C-alpha positions as CSV (number, residue, x, y, z in Angstrom):
1,M,0.0,0.0,0.0
2,G,1.5,3.3,-1.1
3,L,1.1,6.6,0.5
4,K,-1.6,8.8,-0.8
5,A,-1.8,12.6,-0.3
6,I,-4.6,14.2,1.5
7,S,-6.4,16.8,-0.7
8,N,-6.8,20.2,1.0
9,S,-9.9,20.9,-1.1
10,K,-11.4,17.6,-0.1
11,V,-10.9,18.3,3.6
12,G,-12.2,21.9,3.1
13,H,-15.3,20.6,1.4
14,M,-16.0,18.2,4.2
15,I,-15.5,20.8,6.9
16,D,-17.8,23.2,5.0
17,A,-20.4,20.4,4.8
18,L,-20.2,19.7,8.5
19,D,-20.4,23.5,9.2
20,N,-23.5,23.8,7.0
21,L,-25.1,20.8,8.7
22,E,-24.5,22.3,12.1
23,M,-25.9,25.6,11.0
24,I,-29.0,24.1,9.5
25,R,-29.7,21.9,12.5
26,S,-29.3,24.9,14.8
27,Q,-31.6,27.1,12.7
28,I,-34.4,24.6,12.7
29,G,-33.9,23.8,16.4
30,H,-32.8,20.3,15.8
31,E,-29.8,20.3,18.2
32,N,-29.1,17.2,20.2
33,S,-26.3,14.9,20.9
34,D,-25.7,14.4,17.2
35,S,-25.0,18.1,17.0
36,H,-22.2,17.8,19.5
37,E,-20.9,14.7,17.6
38,L,-20.8,16.8,14.4
39,Q,-18.8,19.5,16.1
40,N,-16.4,17.0,17.6
41,L,-15.9,15.3,14.2
42,R,-15.3,18.6,12.5
43,I,-12.7,19.6,15.2
44,K,-11.1,16.1,14.9
45,L,-10.9,16.4,11.1
46,Q,-9.3,19.8,11.3
47,D,-6.8,18.7,14.0
48,K,-5.8,15.7,11.9
49,H,-5.4,17.8,8.8
50,I,-3.2,20.3,10.7
51,R,-1.1,17.4,12.1
52,Y,-0.8,16.0,8.5
53,K,0.5,19.3,7.2
54,E,3.0,19.6,10.1
55,M,4.2,16.1,9.3
56,L,4.7,17.0,5.6
57,I,6.8,19.9,6.6
58,N,8.9,17.6,8.8
59,I,9.2,15.0,6.1
60,E,10.3,17.7,3.6
61,A,13.0,18.8,6.0
62,E,14.2,15.2,6.5
63,I,14.4,14.7,2.8
64,K,16.5,17.8,2.3
65,D,18.8,16.8,5.1
66,F,19.2,13.4,3.6
67,E,19.9,14.8,0.1
68,V,22.6,17.1,1.5
69,L,24.2,14.2,3.4
70,Y,24.1,11.9,0.5
71,K,25.6,14.5,-1.9
72,T,28.4,15.2,0.7
73,I,29.3,11.5,0.9
74,K,29.1,11.0,-2.8
75,T,31.1,14.0,-3.9
76,R,33.6,14.5,-1.1
77,F,34.2,11.5,1.1
78,L,33.7,8.6,-1.3
79,P,35.8,9.7,-4.2
80,E,38.9,10.3,-2.1
81,M,38.5,7.0,-0.3
82,L,37.9,5.0,-3.5
83,K,40.7,6.7,-5.3
84,E,43.1,5.9,-2.5
85,L,42.0,2.3,-2.4
86,K,42.3,2.0,-6.2
87,Q,45.9,3.2,-6.1
88,I,47.0,0.8,-3.3
89,L,45.2,-2.4,-4.3
90,P,46.6,-4.8,-6.9
91,E,44.5,-4.7,-10.1
92,D,43.9,-8.4,-10.0
93,S,42.8,-8.6,-6.4
94,Q,39.2,-9.3,-5.4
95,D,39.2,-6.1,-3.3
96,F,40.2,-4.1,-6.4
97,I,37.3,-5.6,-8.3
98,L,35.0,-4.8,-5.5
99,V,36.1,-1.2,-5.4
100,K,35.5,-0.9,-9.1
101,E,31.9,-2.3,-8.6
102,V,31.3,0.1,-5.8
103,I,32.4,3.0,-8.0
104,H,30.2,1.8,-10.9
105,K,27.1,1.3,-8.7
106,T,27.6,4.6,-6.9
107,Y,28.2,6.9,-9.9
108,R,25.9,5.4,-12.5
109,Q,22.9,6.8,-10.6
């Protein structure tokens, strides 16, 4: 199961619908325990949507941090380390072959 975005307009329409139902029920004097449940559901939906948006902001920040770290490793640390290993290992050794594979896998992306 993949992640699916929550539509702001979809949430907005549902909140509007709940608000309208509350207003209509109040105007016709048909308030009861269901009215309180409508209010609670609307508040819960709004709270969940706010929490969802906050989580998206956090995920976005984590992705940016990850990309910076990945780029730093790929462009600064790894090239120097691989170059050094490539120079000291005999070309016919298994380690040299492994280093070449690492270089190929890392930089073909």
